[in-house]
Phi, psi and omega in degrees: 000139182280162178301320181296320181292324176295316180298318180298321179292320182295323180287341182074230185282353178291126183285154177297330178293325178295320178298318180298322179299320177298318182295333185269006178303121181268149182269135177283189180300337176087175182228159179293341178280346180304150183237156167242146174282123181261322184207147181208136175216156182231157171209169184234151172229141179241137179221138172277151174280148175287332177208141182298146179249120182252134178201144175054033180076011180237157180227130180239137183231014180201168176215149172241124178266134171259117181254135181237127177247124189227130174252131179234162175225133178282163175302328179281356174100004178278138182247139179212156179246137180238161181223137174222148181213144177206141173288136179276082185284071187292327178296331181271316186273339179222070184282072185284143176272349183241336182263141180284169175305312182298324181291313181290330175295318178296323175302313182293324177293319177298317179295321179301321177298319178293317180296322178300316180292316179300318182289317180294330181275350183285123188249355183285133176285151178177177171286154180307324179292322175300314183296315181298317182286329175292327184271342188302315180297327178290322176298318180293322174298319179297321178296320177297320178296316179297321177303315180290313184296323181271001178054046179288146180273004174209147182290153175293123182294153177302320179302320179296321177297317180298317180297316180295323182279342190300320179291335175293314177299317180298317181297323180289318175298317180299314180294321180299312179301317180294325178296330178270351184072030185226156168295145182305325185287357173261006185244020183249031178243181185295339180290341179241331184271143181273343183223152175273181185293338179300329180297324187258337187244277184201160182304331182295349179262012182302134179082000180253155181227155182303326185299332182287348177256012183232151173283143180283333177237146182290149170298153179291334180196161170226158178289141173278122177265095189285124181280132174252096182301158186299337179244010182292139175297136179267313180242162179306326181292345179279345185285114181265319180233092182301141176281325177057047177247011178091348178268160178303147182253350185211168185297319179307313183283331173297315180300312183294319184289315185261359180065040188289142174231357180231122182238134175253115188260120176279132183233160184287316182078356180227016178213095188300314182300314182293319179296314179297312181299322182294314180295317181295320179293316178298320178296317181296313180293315180297321178301317178298316180294314183293323177297321179292335179270352183077020180270133184257337183232129173209166193218157177233147163237150187241124183242114180265354180045048171075006192273350180288135182290329183193176181293328181299324177301314181296319181296319176295317179301310182297320179297318180295317179295316182296321180294318183282328183211085179304321179293318178298319178299317180296336180282349179285122182267322179198165177245131186252132173032067183287328185237184191308142176293346180283355175056055177296142183250024175291155184307322183290343183261355180291133190252014185297319180293324178292318183289348172287337181272311181212155174301139177247120194254134176278137174228275181303329183280347186273085182250006179167178182295325178296320178294322177300316179296318179294321179299318179297328181287343178249007171115002175290138183235006181211167179225150171248116177276137182222133177299333183291352175260002177110140176295317180301311182297322182297314183288330178287313180291332173301314180298316181296314182297320178293317181297326180273000177070034184272156173291143185225140174216164177237143183220169175240185179237050192052055186273120174261168170056229185299329180290328174290321179299317177296316178300315180295326177298319177298310181299322185284342183252356177261118187303323188277354184260132179232005179226160176206137171293155173214068191284333184297327180296335178276317193250332181218059184297337180301327180287343179271341191305319179295347186255353188301315183283341184282327183226074181303134177090351177267321182265349175233122186275136174226135182056031177075009188243150169254121183281125185236008186293341181271009184267030178253012181284179182302146180064225178269004174078000185285312182221000000 
């Protein structure tokens, strides 16, 4: 197979001409605030999960964090250090049927080394979004090279490349904000950016900038969207092997302890009876808990992680839930990534009838503006913003989703520490978003412990809320 064919496979549906367009982004005269990367280093941290997390037919029981430390210098001579961190969610970003967990993790580590060198060697000054877009095609080329060198039987997916590159992008944004003495969300306007949104998205965005779609100050809080894993105990009687670490062991106690009102329910997508029964049982149990607490309003989102065979499955599922529990059906706010991330446009995969019932949100499939456009053409009406796809991509796709009037939510990738802070920053600065996942507190709380005292109320949920008022500091606010 030729290098070009490998690159085309790695990019997925992104055309080579689109990649070429990214490579051809020309630099304007620039600004004194523009930065160059002077030094960059990476390290890793490993943490076991307190309990396995099941989703999309997969189970994960550990995490590896990729940490990036980056020093930059502005054209005006100011030097600043930035930090970015992201969990290498290889089971999610590279769900291989032939490669083991250890193999895909090694792939991401090998790719991270290439990305570190490419980023460290890049000498052109620019805004962080300029730097990210100039480097993206090189990252994709590096993924194609790693695919060949490791003799992989399938190309590294674009989503996997984005996840691996995301802490590098975060570190550069963090350093840029600190070099200006500003929070990052104050640096996405014409006074700092060399190009408007038309350069990165489409001509209809001419004269617009990401900052006009963002709040200048963070919201004081957002709702915690608590994940209910596919194998998580619902009631105390479901607990077979207690962890005995002082944290809740089942959904009933999580709701009572954290005051939860928003639940994200993981579903199989390939067993209608089981999916319907699971939602109805969670609704029945949750109703009992909330009534005992005197809570009148609570909500569900449903995540199928691509497992539904077609739109007809979803329509049958929704009809069954609505018939059995009209109130439970009304509590459903959106449906997330029900079918393949490859966005097939065959008649059975069109989601327009489903999106008439509830917003249908892109997650795994949302790898760029081109993917957003394809998703809308098959019936997607919402997006999930994630820090693991990059800070640059998040602020750009936020602008596009708002302009198109799409439903919006923010999620994590079981992100602990600095990666949760970045995720919370996105949720806190996007006007249309009012919820955020916080999965690490459930599955890998050990990775959060060094951060508990720095951001009270963000890593420990109270009254169902994640406190975000402290996320207005320099850079991404993490360190």
